[in-house]
N, C-alpha and C positions, 0 to 999 in steps of 0.2 A: 555631676554625680561625684562619686569618690575617685580618688586616684587609683585605688586597687583595681576596680573593674573598668574604669574609664568609659562607661557607657552612659550616653544621654539618650533615654528612650525617645525623646522628641525628634532627634535627628534620624530615627528609623521609621518615623511616621506615626508614632503613638500620639493619640489625641486625648487620652484620659489623664486624670490627675497623677502627678508624680509627687510622692511623699518621701522625705528624708526623715526617718524616725530617730528619736533621741536615744534609743537603745538598739543593740544588735538583735536581729530576728533571724537566726540561722535555721530555724525549723518552721514548719507550717503552723504549728500550735502557737509559737511565739508571735509570728506575723499576724495570725488571726486575732490574738489577744490585743495586740497593739492597734490594729486597724478596726477592731470591733465588727468583724465579719465571721461567717462560718468557716471552719477549717477547710471544708470542701471547695471554697471559693479562692483558696490560695493555690497558685500554680507552682508546683515543685519542678524546677528545671534540673533534670537528672541526666547525667551522661553515662552511657553504657558502652561496652565494647562488644560489637557484633562481629564475630569472627575476626576480632582484633581491631576493627575500625570503629572510630567514635560515632555514636548516634545519640541524638538528644530526644529524651522523652519528657514531655510536659504533662505532668500528672496532677490530678486533684490531690490536695493535701489530705483528703479523707481516704485515699486509696493507696495500697501498695502496688508496685508495678509487677505484673505477671511476666517474667522474662520468657516463659514458654510462648505466651501470646505475642510478645514483641518479636521473638525469633521467627514465629510463623508469619507475622506481618511482613517482616523484612526478607524472608527466605534465607535466614542465617542458621547455621548449624549450632552455634553456641553464642549466648548472650550473657554477659556478666557485668556487674557494676564496675565502672572504670576506676582506675587508681587515681588518687589526687593529682599525680603527675600528668596522666593522660587528660584529665579534666582541664587542667591549666593549659596544657599544650593545645588542646582543641578549641578552647573558649577564650583564653587569655584572662580567665577569672578563676577564683578559688572556690572550692567546695563550701557551700553555705551561703554563697552570694551569686550564683550563676544566673545570668539573665537569659531569656529565650532568644536574644538577638545581640548584635554587636560583636560577633565572633570574627576571628581573623579570616575565616572562609566559611561558607555555608555548610551546615551539618544536616545530614538526613534527620528529619524531625517527625515524631509521632505525637499527636495531641489527644489526650484522654477525652473521650466524648462526654464523660461525666461533667466536665467543665461547662458544657452547654446548658446544664441545669440552672446556672446562675446568670442573671442579666449582666453582672459585672464580676470580673475576677481580678485578682491582684498577683502580679508577677514581679520577680526580683529585678532590680535595676543594676546589677553588676557588682554589688557588695552586700554586706550583711545589714545595712541600714536603709537601703533605698528600695521602694516598691512603686509600681505603677499600675494604674487601673486600666483594664482593657476588657474585651469581650472574646468569647470563643471564636466567632467568625474572624475577628481582627487577628487573633493569635495565628489562625490558619493562614491568613493572608500575609502577615508580617514575616512568618517563618518559612512559608512554602510547605508547611507541615501537612501530614496526612492524618485523618481521623483514626484514633485507636479505639476500637470498640472494647467493651469490657464489662 
């Protein structure tokens, strides 16, 4: 994959197709357009600060993250979007290219149940150009994530 994210999804057990796209796809809409799929089938890997600690939310590209719901799921008093510095420190990757795996240490992870509506979803591969195909059950298994109803 790229030098920026330094993530090879296959080393983490990903069995789906890995694509390095010719253009950057920093948003779900960009990725869906390039991959020819629904925006909802794009996995946004978003880092939040839950009471100051990083947590990863894997959200469908068609939905906004409800931080009140995330806080309730985690038992946190306050959840807010993480700063770019916290994202990089927690994942080793930059905003716009965060993968759901390959981080320096495991992050508590919540996975949007709406992703289960798609037989195949596409997640970031650690930079703005790389995406990999997977499934909702595989995302849960790969990340040790918990389902996030919504």
